[in-house]
C-alpha positions in Angstrom: 3.2 -60.7 44.1 4.7 -59.1 41.0 4.1 -55.4 41.8 4.8 -54.4 38.2 2.2 -56.9 36.8 -0.3 -55.8 39.4 0.1 -52.1 38.6 -0.4 -52.9 34.9 -3.6 -54.8 35.6 -4.9 -52.1 37.7 -4.2 -49.5 35.0 -6.1 -51.6 32.5 -9.1 -51.9 34.8 -9.1 -48.1 35.3 -8.9 -47.5 31.6 -11.9 -49.9 31.0 -14.0 -48.4 33.8 -13.2 -44.8 33.2 -12.5 -44.4 29.5 -12.8 -40.6 29.6 -9.5 -40.5 31.6 -7.7 -42.1 28.7 -9.5 -40.6 25.7 -8.4 -37.4 24.1 -10.6 -34.4 24.6 -13.8 -34.1 22.5 -13.0 -32.2 19.3 -15.1 -30.8 16.5 -15.3 -32.6 13.2 -13.2 -30.5 10.7 -14.5 -32.4 7.6 -18.1 -31.9 8.6 -17.6 -28.2 9.2 -15.7 -27.6 6.0 -18.4 -29.5 4.0 -21.1 -27.4 5.5 -19.2 -24.1 4.9 -18.9 -25.1 1.2 -22.6 -26.1 1.0 -23.6 -22.8 2.5 -21.3 -20.9 0.2 -23.2 -22.2 -2.8 -26.1 -19.9 -2.0 -25.2 -16.6 -3.6 -21.9 -17.7 -5.2 -21.0 -15.4 -8.1 -18.8 -15.7 -11.2 -15.9 -14.3 -9.3 -16.0 -17.0 -6.6 -17.3 -14.5 -4.1 -20.7 -14.4 -2.3 -23.6 -12.1 -3.0 -25.7 -13.5 -0.1 -26.6 -10.0 1.1 -29.2 -9.7 3.8 -32.9 -9.9 2.7 -32.0 -11.2 -0.8 -33.3 -14.5 -2.3 -29.8 -16.0 -1.7 -30.0 -15.0 2.0 -33.4 -16.7 2.3 -32.0 -19.9 0.6 -29.0 -19.9 3.0 -31.2 -19.4 6.0 -33.4 -22.4 4.9 -30.2 -24.5 4.7 -29.1 -23.5 8.2 -32.6 -24.1 9.6 -32.4 -27.6 8.2 -29.1 -28.3 9.9 -30.5 -26.9 13.2 -33.6 -29.1 13.0 -31.5 -32.2 12.1 -29.5 -31.5 15.2 -32.6 -31.6 17.3 -33.0 -27.9 18.0 -36.4 -26.3 18.4 -36.2 -23.6 15.7 -38.1 -20.3 15.5 -37.8 -17.0 13.7 -38.2 -14.0 16.0 -39.8 -10.8 14.9 -36.5 -9.3 13.8 -35.9 -12.3 11.5 -33.2 -13.8 13.8 -33.1 -17.6 13.6 -33.1 -19.1 17.1 -32.6 -22.8 17.8 -33.2 -24.0 21.4 -31.9 -27.1 23.2 -33.6 -27.7 26.5 -31.5 -27.8 29.7 -31.9 -29.9 32.8 -33.1 -26.8 34.6 -35.0 -25.3 31.7 -36.0 -22.2 33.6 -32.4 -21.0 33.9 -31.4 -18.2 31.5 -30.0 -19.7 28.3 -26.4 -19.7 27.2 -26.5 -18.2 23.7 -23.9 -18.6 20.9 -23.9 -18.0 17.2 -23.1 -15.3 14.5 -24.5 -14.4 11.1 -24.5 -15.8 7.5 -25.2 -12.7 5.4 -22.3 -11.3 3.4 -21.1 -8.1 1.9 -21.5 -7.8 -1.9 -18.9 -10.1 -3.4 -17.8 -11.2 0.0 -16.3 -14.4 1.3 -17.5 -17.8 2.6 -16.2 -17.6 6.2 -17.0 -14.2 7.9 -19.8 -14.9 10.4 -20.6 -18.3 8.8 -17.8 -20.1 10.8 -19.5 -18.9 14.0 -22.9 -20.3 12.9 -21.5 -23.6 11.6 -19.3 -23.9 14.7 -22.3 -23.3 17.0 -24.3 -26.1 15.3 -21.2 -28.3 15.6 -21.2 -27.7 19.4 -24.8 -29.1 19.4 -23.7 -32.1 17.4 -20.9 -32.8 19.8 -23.3 -32.6 22.8 -25.7 -34.9 21.1 -23.1 -37.4 20.1 -21.6 -37.6 23.6 -25.0 -37.6 25.3 -24.2 -34.5 27.3 -27.1 -32.6 28.9 -26.4 -29.1 30.1 -28.0 -27.4 33.1 -28.8 -24.3 31.2 -30.9 -24.3 28.0 -28.8 -23.5 25.0 -29.7 -21.2 22.1 -28.0 -21.1 18.7 -28.7 -17.7 17.1 -28.2 -16.6 13.5 -28.5 -12.8 13.6 -30.2 -10.9 10.8 -28.3 -8.5 8.6 -25.1 -8.1 10.5 -23.3 -6.6 7.6 -25.9 -3.9 7.1 -25.6 -2.5 10.6 -26.1 -5.3 13.3 -29.8 -5.2 12.6 -30.7 -8.4 14.4 -28.7 -7.9 17.5 -29.8 -4.2 17.8 -33.4 -5.4 17.7 -32.7 -8.0 20.4 -31.4 -5.3 22.8 -34.1 -2.8 21.9 -32.0 -0.4 19.9 -33.4 -0.8 16.4 -35.5 2.3 15.9 -38.2 3.2 13.4 -35.8 5.3 11.3 -33.5 2.3 10.8 -36.3 0.3 9.3 -36.5 2.9 6.5 -32.9 2.4 5.4 -32.5 0.6 2.1 -30.3 -2.5 2.3 -28.1 -4.0 -0.4 -31.0 -6.2 -1.5 -33.0 -3.2 -2.6 -35.5 -3.7 0.2 -35.7 -1.5 3.2 -34.7 -3.0 6.5 -38.3 -3.2 7.5 -39.4 -4.8 4.2 -36.5 -7.2 4.5 -37.4 -8.3 8.0 -40.9 -9.1 6.7 -39.4 -10.9 3.7 -37.5 -13.4 5.9 -40.4 -14.1 8.3 -40.2 -11.4 10.9 -42.6 -8.6 11.8 -41.0 -5.1 12.1 -44.2 -3.9 13.9 -43.6 -6.3 16.8 -39.9 -5.7 17.6 -40.6 -4.6 21.1 -41.8 -8.1 21.9 -38.4 -9.8 21.4 -36.2 -7.4 23.5 -34.0 -9.2 25.9 -33.3 -7.5 29.2 -30.1 -7.7 31.3 -30.1 -11.0 33.2 -32.2 -12.9 30.7 -29.2 -14.4 29.0 -26.6 -16.3 31.1 -23.8 -15.6 28.5 -23.2 -14.9 24.9 -20.3 -16.3 22.9 -19.4 -15.6 19.3 -16.9 -17.6 17.3 -15.6 -15.6 14.3 -12.7 -15.4 11.9 -10.2 -12.8 12.9 -10.5 -10.8 9.6 -6.9 -9.7 10.1 -3.4 -11.2 10.0 -2.3 -11.2 13.7 -3.0 -14.8 14.6 -1.5 -16.1 11.3 1.6 -13.9 11.6 2.2 -15.0 15.2 1.4 -18.7 14.4 -1.3 -18.6 17.1 -4.4 -20.9 17.1 -6.9 -18.9 19.1 -7.6 -15.3 19.7 -9.3 -14.4 23.0 -11.0 -11.2 22.3 -10.6 -8.5 25.0 -13.3 -6.3 23.5 -14.6 -4.7 20.4 -13.2 -1.3 19.8 -15.0 1.9 20.0 -15.3 4.0 16.8 -15.5 7.7 16.4 -15.8 9.7 13.1 -15.2 13.3 12.2 -15.7 15.2 9.0 -12.7 17.6 8.6 -12.9 20.6 6.3 -9.8 22.5 5.2 -10.4 25.9 3.5 -7.7 27.5 1.5 -8.0 29.7 -1.5 -8.6 28.6 -5.1 -6.5 30.4 -7.6 -4.9 30.0 -11.0 -2.3 27.3 -11.0 -0.1 29.0 -13.6 0.0 32.6 -12.3 0.1 32.1 -8.5 3.6 31.8 -7.0 4.4 28.8 -4.9 5.1 30.9 -1.8 1.8 32.8 -2.1 -0.5 29.8 -2.2 -3.1 28.7 0.3 -3.3 25.1 -1.0 -5.9 23.0 0.8 -4.5 19.8 -0.6 -1.0 20.6 0.8 -2.7 21.1 4.2 -4.8 18.0 3.8 -1.7 15.9 3.0 0.1 17.2 6.0 -3.0 16.4 8.1 -3.2 12.8 6.9 0.5 12.2 7.6 0.1 13.9 11.0 -2.8 11.6 12.0 -0.6 8.6 11.2 2.2 10.0 13.3 0.0 10.9 16.3 -1.8 7.5 16.4 1.5 5.6 16.2 2.9 7.6 19.1 0.6 5.8 21.5 1.5 2.3 22.7 -1.3 -0.2 22.0 -3.5 -1.5 19.2 -5.3 1.8 18.4 -5.8 2.8 14.8 -6.5 6.0 12.9 -7.5 6.4 9.3 -8.1 9.2 6.8 -10.2 7.2 4.3 -11.9 10.0 2.4 -10.2 12.9 0.7 -12.1 15.2 -1.7 -10.4 18.2 -3.3 -12.4 21.1 -4.8 -12.7 22.4 -7.4 -10.9 19.4 -8.7 -9.4 20.9 -11.9 -5.8 20.4 -12.9 -5.2 24.1 -13.5 -6.7 25.4 -10.3 -5.1 25.4 -6.8 -7.4 23.5 -4.6 -9.4 25.8 -2.3 -11.2 23.3 -0.3 -10.6 19.7 1.0 -13.1 17.6 2.8 -11.7 14.5 4.5 -12.7 11.9 7.1 -11.0 11.0 10.4 -11.8 7.7 12.0 -10.3 6.6 15.4 -10.7 3.2 17.0 -9.6 1.8 20.3 -10.8 -0.3 23.2 -10.6 2.8 25.4 -12.9 5.7 24.7 -10.7 7.9 26.8 -7.7 7.1 24.6 -9.7 7.8 21.4 -10.5 11.4 22.6 -6.9 11.8 23.9 -5.7 11.1 20.4 -8.3 13.4 18.9 -7.2 16.3 21.1 -3.6 15.8 20.0 -4.7 15.7 16.4 -6.8 18.8 16.8 -3.9 20.7 18.4 -1.5 19.8 15.6 -4.2 20.7 13.0 -4.2 24.3 14.3 -0.5 24.4 13.7 -0.8 23.0 10.2 -3.5 25.6 9.4 -1.1 28.4 10.5 1.7 27.0 8.5 -0.4 26.7 5.3 -2.6 29.7 5.6 -5.7 27.6 5.7 -8.6 27.1 8.1 -9.3 23.6 9.5 -12.6 22.7 11.2 -13.9 19.4 12.7 -17.5 18.1 12.8 -18.1 15.1 15.0 -20.4 12.7 13.3 -23.2 10.9 15.2 -22.2 7.4 14.1 -20.0 6.5 17.1 -19.8 3.0 18.6 -18.7 2.7 22.2 -16.1 0.1 23.1 -17.6 -3.2 24.2 -15.4 -5.1 26.7 -15.7 -8.9 27.0 -16.3 -10.7 30.3 -13.3 -11.7 32.3 -14.8 -15.0 33.3 -15.6 -16.0 29.7 -12.1 -14.9 28.6 -10.6 -17.2 31.2 -12.8 -20.1 30.2 -11.8 -19.6 26.6 -8.1 -19.6 27.6 -8.5 -22.7 29.7 -10.3 -24.5 26.9 -7.5 -23.7 24.5 -4.9 -24.8 26.9 -6.6 -28.1 27.6 -6.8 -28.8 23.8 -3.1 -28.0 23.4 -3.8 -24.8 21.4 -1.8 -21.6 21.5 -3.8 -18.4 22.3 -3.4 -14.7 22.9 -5.6 -11.9 24.0 -6.4 -9.3 21.4 -8.9 -6.6 20.5 -11.4 -6.8 17.7 -11.0 -3.9 15.3 -14.2 -4.8 13.4 -17.7 -4.6 14.7 -19.7 -7.7 15.6 -23.1 -8.6 17.0 -21.2 -9.4 20.2 -20.8 -5.6 20.9 -24.6 -5.3 21.2 -25.0 -8.4 23.2 -22.3 -7.2 25.7 -24.8 -4.5 26.7 -27.2 -7.0 28.2 -25.1 -10.2 29.0 -21.6 -11.4 29.9 -20.0 -11.8 26.4 -17.0 -13.5 24.9 -15.5 -13.8 21.5 -13.2 -16.5 20.0 -11.1 -15.7 16.9 -9.6 -18.2 14.5 -7.0 -17.3 11.9 -7.8 -15.7 8.5 -5.4 -16.6 5.7 -3.2 -13.6 4.8 -5.5 -11.5 7.0 -8.0 -11.2 4.1 -11.8 -10.7 4.7 -14.8 -9.3 2.9 -13.3 -10.7 -0.2 -13.7 -13.9 -2.4 -10.1 -14.6 -1.3 -11.2 -15.0 2.4 -10.1 -18.4 3.8 -9.9 -20.2 7.1 -8.7 -23.8 7.1 -10.8 -26.7 8.3 -8.4 -27.4 11.1 -8.6 -23.8 12.4 -12.4 -23.8 12.1 -12.6 -27.0 14.1 -10.2 -25.7 16.7 -12.5 -22.7 17.3 -15.6 -24.9 17.6 -13.7 -27.2 20.0 -12.8 -24.3 22.2 -16.4 -23.0 21.9 -17.7 -26.4 23.0 -15.6 -26.5 26.2 -16.3 -22.9 26.9 -20.1 -23.5 26.8 -19.6 -26.4 29.2 -17.4 -24.4 31.5 -20.0 -21.6 31.7 -22.7 -24.2 32.3 -20.7 -25.7 35.2 -20.0 -29.0 33.5 -16.3 -28.5 33.3 
């Protein structure tokens, strides 16, 4: 017998009987995703090429209707919960199991871009399309979620975890409506928010696909970011009191100039934050001098201090170092520096190790490069991490630009993210 011929015949039979062994991995349709991103972008597109699809606006409502249509066409059972979140459900083989939830948001900042959040929604629907096309049934039910008003303060996800209070409903959104009025406008009921609260254990896992909104992946030529967690954020208002006096008659050596002290403070913050190894950031983003006249030495400066990191302990360690150096600056400049901690903090939200490993395995199987990294921006995932194992997948942002008409992510990168999301969902479900 010709062993070479026999081996060849056997291989052909195996290829015929088990085609999945020879076929390339299932991948998202980049053309379909790009087409849908562009179609969604038409709702709220302004003369600058940016998006004014702010939450609770007419454009938001139109965009939501478009997404609901895609979800229904994909066979999902669609409902709008009392917070206005859009939820599309696909039954599982064991439909009483807690669902695997994935999605993001479609509302934009004023004059925003077409990709922030939207890639995660279009990618989630793409996962359902791939499951349908390949006749794959999952054990767990699946839920695609489009969160309400992410850009206005994570409204939908805060409601889902029971942290959207009555005061928040009174806040006016970019649409001109209050949050409460806006929820009603898009089909929710702000009086019944308690009925949609999900408890710990009611969701098997939550995964959010999102553009990076920074330049790390592009700069490193990396396909996929495996998010380690969403950074905590702490804010302080810093007041520097000097002495206002005539700019022409007061000698330089006798001045108590609050702007000089404030400038030294801002430079010092940059130096302190850079002295720590890691991805922590610190920013002085507000700087107001009084009285603000060209012929008066500034007697007072009010500025902001923001610190972000995955470790709350490191944030406050940096703050302590900044406060210590501020005392020295006050002594050097003859000023008084005081700090007021603002009650707008966000705790770090770490992602689940099992989901991070599944994302990495999916990327590796698809031949995609990946790296672990923090998210410096806030996302609905940080709320979901409080009640469920959570993961985030980042794809590159061109030139690191986001919240801008210039925001862009290529069709190939979007499809890579959706392909990783698809395999991650199956891994969590136990199908991989």
